[in-house]
C-alpha positions in Angstrom: 15.9 -27.8 -13.9 16.2 -25.5 -10.9 16.3 -21.7 -11.4 19.7 -20.1 -10.8 18.4 -16.5 -10.3 17.6 -16.2 -6.7 14.2 -15.3 -5.3 13.9 -12.7 -2.5 10.5 -12.3 -1.0 9.1 -9.9 1.5 7.3 -11.6 4.3 4.0 -10.0 5.4 0.5 -11.2 6.4 -0.2 -12.8 3.0 2.8 -15.1 3.3 3.1 -15.6 7.1 -0.4 -15.8 8.6 -1.5 -18.8 6.5 1.9 -20.5 6.6 2.7 -20.2 2.9 6.3 -19.4 3.7 6.8 -23.0 4.9 6.6 -24.4 1.3 7.6 -21.4 -0.8 10.8 -21.8 -2.8 12.3 -18.6 -1.4 16.1 -18.2 -1.2 16.2 -15.0 0.9 13.3 -14.1 3.3 13.0 -10.3 3.5 11.5 -8.7 6.6 10.7 -5.0 6.8 11.3 -3.3 10.1 9.2 -0.3 9.0 6.0 -2.4 9.7 5.0 -4.4 12.7 6.7 -5.0 16.0 9.9 -6.7 17.0 7.9 -9.5 18.7 6.2 -10.1 15.3 9.6 -10.1 13.6 11.0 -12.5 16.1 8.1 -14.9 15.4 8.8 -14.8 11.7 12.6 -15.4 12.2 12.1 -18.3 14.6 9.6 -20.0 12.2 11.8 -19.4 9.1 14.8 -20.8 10.9 12.8 -23.9 12.0 11.3 -24.8 8.6 14.0 -23.3 6.3 17.4 -23.5 8.1 19.2 -23.2 4.7 17.6 -19.8 3.8 19.0 -16.4 4.4 17.2 -13.6 6.1 17.4 -9.9 5.1 16.3 -7.3 7.7 15.3 -4.1 6.0 16.1 -1.0 8.2 13.7 1.9 8.1 16.5 4.5 7.6 15.6 8.1 7.1 12.7 7.4 4.7 9.7 9.6 5.2 6.4 7.8 5.7 2.8 8.2 6.6 2.0 7.4 10.3 0.3 4.2 11.5 -3.2 3.8 12.7 -5.5 4.6 9.8 -7.3 2.6 7.1 -6.2 2.5 3.5 -7.9 5.4 1.7 -8.7 5.7 -2.0 -8.3 9.2 -3.4 -9.3 10.6 -6.8 -7.5 13.0 -9.2 -7.7 16.7 -8.5 -8.5 16.2 -4.8 -7.1 18.3 -2.0 -4.9 16.4 0.5 -3.4 17.8 3.6 -0.2 16.2 5.0 0.2 16.7 8.7 -2.0 16.8 11.8 -4.3 13.9 12.7 -6.3 11.6 10.5 -9.6 13.3 9.8 -11.4 14.3 6.6 -8.7 15.0 4.0 -5.8 15.2 6.6 -3.2 12.4 6.9 -0.6 12.2 9.7 3.0 11.8 8.6 6.1 10.7 10.6 8.4 13.4 9.2 7.3 16.4 11.3 9.7 18.9 9.7 8.8 18.2 6.1 6.8 21.4 5.9 10.0 23.3 6.4 11.6 21.9 3.2 8.8 21.9 0.7 7.5 24.9 -1.4 4.5 25.5 -3.6 4.9 23.7 -7.0 7.0 20.9 -5.7 5.8 17.3 -6.4 5.5 14.7 -3.7 5.6 11.0 -4.6 3.6 8.5 -2.6 4.3 4.8 -2.4 7.0 4.7 -5.2 5.1 7.2 -7.3 1.9 5.3 -7.4 0.3 8.6 -6.2 1.7 12.0 -7.1 0.8 15.2 -5.2 1.6 18.8 -6.0 2.2 21.2 -3.2 -0.3 24.2 -3.3 0.7 25.9 0.0 2.2 25.4 3.4 0.3 26.8 6.5 0.9 26.2 10.2 3.0 23.1 9.7 0.4 21.6 7.3 1.2 20.8 3.6 -1.8 21.4 1.4 -1.6 19.4 -1.9 -3.6 18.5 -4.9 -3.5 14.9 -6.3 -2.3 14.7 -9.9 -3.7 11.2 -10.3 -6.0 8.8 -8.5 -4.5 6.3 -6.1 -4.4 4.9 -2.5 -2.9 6.3 0.7 -1.8 3.5 3.0 -0.5 3.7 6.6 3.3 3.6 6.7 3.6 4.0 2.9 6.7 6.0 1.7 6.9 9.7 0.9 9.5 11.0 -1.6 10.4 14.6 -2.4 13.4 14.2 -4.9 14.5 17.8 -4.5 15.3 17.6 -0.7 18.0 15.7 1.2 16.9 13.1 3.7 20.0 11.2 4.6 22.8 11.7 7.1 26.2 10.0 6.9 25.7 9.0 10.5 23.7 5.9 11.7 20.1 6.9 11.8 19.0 6.8 15.4 15.7 4.9 14.8 17.7 2.1 13.1 19.7 1.3 16.3 17.1 -1.0 17.9 16.7 -2.9 14.7 20.5 -3.2 14.2 20.8 -4.6 17.7 17.9 -7.0 17.0 19.5 -8.1 13.8 22.8 -8.8 15.5 21.1 -10.7 18.3 19.4 -13.0 15.8 22.5 -13.4 13.5 20.6 -12.3 10.4 22.6 -12.8 7.3 22.0 -9.3 6.0 20.6 -5.9 6.9 19.5 -3.5 4.2 20.6 0.2 4.7 18.3 2.7 3.1 19.3 5.9 1.2 23.0 5.1 1.2 25.0 8.0 -0.2 28.7 6.9 0.4 30.9 4.2 1.7 31.4 6.2 4.9 27.8 5.6 6.0 28.2 1.9 5.3 31.4 1.8 7.4 29.6 3.5 10.3 26.7 1.0 10.2 29.2 -1.9 10.1 31.0 -0.6 13.1 27.7 -0.2 15.0 26.6 -3.7 14.1 29.9 -5.1 15.3 29.5 -3.2 18.6 26.2 -5.1 19.0 28.0 -8.4 18.4 26.8 -8.9 14.8 30.2 -9.3 13.1 28.8 -11.9 10.7 25.8 -9.7 9.6 26.3 -8.6 6.0 25.3 -5.2 4.6 23.1 -4.7 1.6 23.4 -1.1 0.3 20.1 0.1 -1.2 20.7 2.4 -4.1 18.0 5.0 -4.0 19.5 8.5 -4.7 21.6 10.0 -7.5 24.6 10.6 -5.2 24.7 6.8 -4.5 24.9 6.2 -8.3 27.8 8.7 -8.5 29.6 6.9 -5.7 28.6 3.4 -6.7 32.2 2.0 -7.1 33.2 2.8 -3.5 29.8 1.7 -2.2 30.1 -1.7 -3.9 33.5 -2.1 -2.4 32.3 -1.4 1.2 29.1 -3.5 0.9 28.4 -7.2 0.9 25.6 -6.8 -1.7 23.7 -4.1 -3.6 20.0 -3.6 -4.1 18.8 -1.5 -7.0 15.8 -0.1 -5.2 14.0 1.1 -8.2 11.0 2.8 -6.5 12.9 5.6 -4.8 15.7 5.5 -7.4 13.3 6.0 -10.3 11.7 9.0 -8.6 15.1 10.6 -7.9 16.9 9.9 -11.2 13.9 10.1 -13.4 11.8 7.3 -14.8 13.3 7.6 -18.2 16.8 7.0 -16.8 16.1 4.0 -14.5 16.8 1.2 -17.0 20.3 2.5 -17.9 21.2 3.2 -14.3 20.0 -0.3 -13.3 22.1 -1.9 -16.1 25.2 0.0 -15.2 25.0 -0.9 -11.5 24.4 -4.6 -12.2 27.4 -4.7 -14.5 29.7 -3.1 -11.9 28.5 -5.6 -9.3 29.1 -8.5 -11.7 32.7 -7.3 -12.3 33.3 -7.0 -8.5 31.8 -10.4 -7.7 29.2 -8.8 -5.4 25.6 -10.0 -5.4 23.2 -7.6 -6.9 19.4 -7.5 -6.3 16.9 -5.9 -8.7 13.9 -4.8 -6.6 10.5 -2.9 -6.8 7.4 -3.6 -8.8 8.9 -6.6 -10.7 5.4 -8.2 -10.6 3.5 -5.3 -9.2 0.2 -6.2 -10.9 0.2 -9.4 -9.0 -0.7 -7.6 -5.8 -4.2 -7.8 -7.1 -4.0 -10.4 -10.0 -3.0 -14.0 -10.4 -1.0 -13.4 -13.6 1.7 -10.9 -14.5 1.7 -8.5 -17.4 3.8 -8.9 -20.5 5.8 -5.8 -19.5 6.6 -7.4 -16.1 7.8 -10.6 -17.6 10.0 -8.6 -20.0 11.3 -6.6 -17.0 12.5 -9.8 -15.2 13.9 -11.3 -18.4 16.1 -8.3 -19.1 17.2 -7.9 -15.5 18.5 -11.5 -15.7 20.1 -10.9 -19.1 21.8 -7.8 -17.6 23.3 -10.0 -14.8 21.2 -9.6 -11.7 21.9 -12.3 -9.1 18.4 -12.0 -7.5 15.0 -10.6 -8.2 12.9 -9.3 -5.3 9.2 -9.5 -4.6 7.8 -7.0 -2.1 4.1 -6.2 -1.9 3.4 -9.1 -4.3 4.3 -11.5 -1.5 3.8 -9.3 1.6 0.2 -8.3 0.9 -0.7 -9.7 -2.5 -3.7 -11.8 -3.3 -1.7 -14.9 -4.4 1.9 -14.8 -3.1 2.7 -18.4 -4.3 1.6 -17.5 -7.8 3.9 -14.5 -7.8 6.9 -16.7 -6.8 6.0 -19.4 -9.3 5.8 -16.8 -12.1 9.1 -15.3 -11.0 10.8 -18.7 -11.2 9.1 -19.6 -14.5 10.3 -16.4 -16.2 13.7 -16.7 -14.6 14.3 -20.2 -16.1 13.4 -19.0 -19.5 15.8 -16.0 -19.2 18.6 -18.3 -18.0 18.1 -20.6 -21.0 19.0 -17.6 -23.2 21.8 -16.3 -20.9 25.3 -16.7 -22.4 28.2 -17.1 -20.0 30.3 -14.0 -19.8 33.6 -13.3 -21.5 35.9 -14.3 -18.6 38.8 -12.2 -19.6 36.7 -9.0 -19.7 35.3 -9.6 -16.2 38.3 -11.1 -14.4 40.5 -9.0 -12.1 44.2 -9.9 -12.1 44.7 -10.7 -8.4 45.7 -14.2 -7.7 42.4 -15.4 -6.2 40.5 -14.1 -9.2 42.9 -15.9 -11.5 42.1 -19.3 -10.0 38.4 -18.5 -10.2 38.9 -17.5 -13.8 40.8 -20.7 -14.6 38.0 -22.8 -13.0 35.5 -21.2 -15.4 37.8 -21.5 -18.4 38.3 -25.3 -17.6 34.5 -25.6 -17.5 34.2 -23.9 -20.9 36.4 -26.5 -22.4 34.7 -29.4 -20.6 31.1 -28.4 -20.4 29.9 -31.8 -19.1 31.7 -31.0 -15.8 30.4 -29.6 -12.5 32.2 -26.8 -10.6 32.7 -27.1 -6.9 34.3 -24.5 -4.6 35.5 -25.1 -1.0 35.0 -21.8 0.8 35.3 -20.3 4.2 34.1 -16.8 3.3 32.1 -17.4 0.1 34.6 -15.5 -2.0 35.7 -18.4 -4.3 32.1 -19.3 -5.1 31.0 -15.7 -5.8 34.0 -15.1 -8.0 33.3 -18.2 -10.1 29.6 -17.6 -10.3 30.1 -14.1 -11.6 31.1 -15.6 -15.0 27.6 -17.3 -15.1 28.6 -21.0 -15.8 25.5 -22.8 -16.9 26.3 -25.6 -14.5 26.2 -23.2 -11.6 28.6 -23.6 -8.6 28.5 -26.1 -5.7 29.8 -24.2 -2.7 30.9 -26.4 0.2 31.5 -24.8 3.6 31.3 -25.6 7.3 30.0 -22.1 8.1 26.2 -22.0 8.2 26.2 -18.2 8.0 28.3 -18.3 4.7 26.1 -21.1 3.3 23.0 -18.9 3.9 24.6 -15.7 2.5 25.5 -17.6 -0.7 21.8 -18.1 -1.2 21.8 -14.5 -2.7 24.3 -15.4 -5.4 23.3 -16.5 -8.9 23.7 -20.2 -9.6 25.3 -21.1 -6.2 24.1 -24.1 -4.3 25.4 -24.3 -0.7 26.4 -27.5 1.0 27.3 -27.8 4.6 30.1 -30.1 5.8 31.5 -30.9 9.2 34.1 -28.4 10.4 36.2 -31.3 11.7 36.6 -32.4 8.1 38.3 -29.1 7.2 41.9 -30.4 7.7 44.3 -31.2 4.9 43.4 -30.5 1.3 43.1 -34.2 0.5 40.6 -34.8 3.4 38.7 -31.6 2.5 38.2 -32.8 -1.1 36.9 -36.2 -0.2 34.6 -34.9 2.6 33.4 -32.0 0.4 32.6 -34.3 -2.5 30.8 -36.7 -0.1 28.7 -33.8 1.3 27.8 -32.7 -2.3 26.8 -36.3 -3.2 24.6 -36.5 -0.1 22.9 -33.2 -1.1 22.1 -34.7 -4.5 24.3 -32.3 -6.4 26.9 -34.9 -7.5 26.8 -38.6 -8.4 29.1 -41.4 -9.5 30.7 -40.6 -12.9 30.5 -36.8 -12.6 33.5 -34.8 -13.7 34.2 -32.1 -11.1 36.4 -29.0 -11.4 37.3 -28.1 -7.8 38.7 -24.7 -6.6 40.0 -24.2 -3.1 42.7 -22.7 -0.9 45.7 -24.6 0.5 45.3 -22.4 3.6 42.5 -20.2 5.0 41.9 -17.0 3.2 43.3 -18.1 -0.1 42.1 -19.5 -3.5 45.2 -20.9 -5.0 44.5 -24.4 -6.1 42.5 -25.9 -9.0 42.0 -29.6 -9.7 39.9 -31.8 -12.0 38.5 -35.0 -10.6 35.9 -37.7 -11.3 33.5 -39.1 -8.7 34.3 -42.8 -9.0 32.4 -44.2 -6.0 29.8 -42.0 -4.4 29.3 -44.5 -1.6 32.9 -44.6 -0.4 33.8 -41.4 1.4 37.5 -42.2 1.8 38.1 -43.1 -1.9 35.4 -41.0 -3.6 37.5 -39.2 -6.2 40.0 -40.1 -8.9 
């Protein structure tokens, strides 16, 4: 049994340099523009496209996030040690990219390093240098993140240092870009406009939810985005660790109702950066994220720099399958909207509830039909047939959806579409002779208005494959 919860994995030296990405069961490859060069990213993209043409690629934009500078070795620090932020790397001084940070911090403020793995308290600010004391032991890495929850770091305009990465993403037709520290739908719309100016009309936007104002504006942000990432590192720092679970659950539920993919990210298997097995708490974390309705679970440092990236992916899948066995399909009438396309998607699911030996297939040009059936979590999943490779890849982020490509020339009349789509699904190994299939599609582009129930009577005869 294949897992239905999708695996998103950040690609770094641990995955790429030894070629592990070629055989890893990853649905969405996650590249981080905050590290490395564009030439290195191009090499990753070219290789992924070659060996995994079915997979999606998510490019993570740096955004306004504050970070340490590049060019120094990872440094272990103990508790109660004086650390100075600013200047050049020497003794206990560490260079940072955010040159104006000293203007915004005051004595007594706490500074969180690398998703709060290390916490500093500001003692004083002198000559542009921030003198701090470590409140725990930890590690300072080049380019690791810096958070000060009490100060604002985001503008509603497109962050200037994101522009070359947006242009690069558009040039490479990435399926998604991740926008950091989103606060409102307005910033998403500005990014979308800029992407289109660069020729990336098909590039989807993943809004990373990392600050309280984004939680407040979550409904409009979901509406303006193509997917949502619950980025729990920065989000937990800003809303409080004690609140992160309820915030995560609320965001996931809202995304489910809207039929938008939602990703749960950050420290899902953090211990596997240095170990071959996860902790019980991590297994429980993944289980409940899936029970709450997440479409995908993301691995970051575990696969980018971890000691055993493949083990992390295998454990993620193993835990996911167990969680999916216990996952009940949703109450369709609670989650359904009452627009006509949603009604057909709802009916497809209800038909499956009454005939649970059937498969569900959606013919889709945009991915809408497949997403809005999958949001009800049918245990059979959804076979999504499309002629658009970009849409096929984007659906890799959606729970339970298996994408199948068919020839665009076969998208003609509904009758031809049904036979050709079924034949494509058979060739992909997702249907066979004797299977009952519930099929949702539109009688014209941009609609989902038709639902039929058929049986695969002869999987070898394309012209007469259904009855």
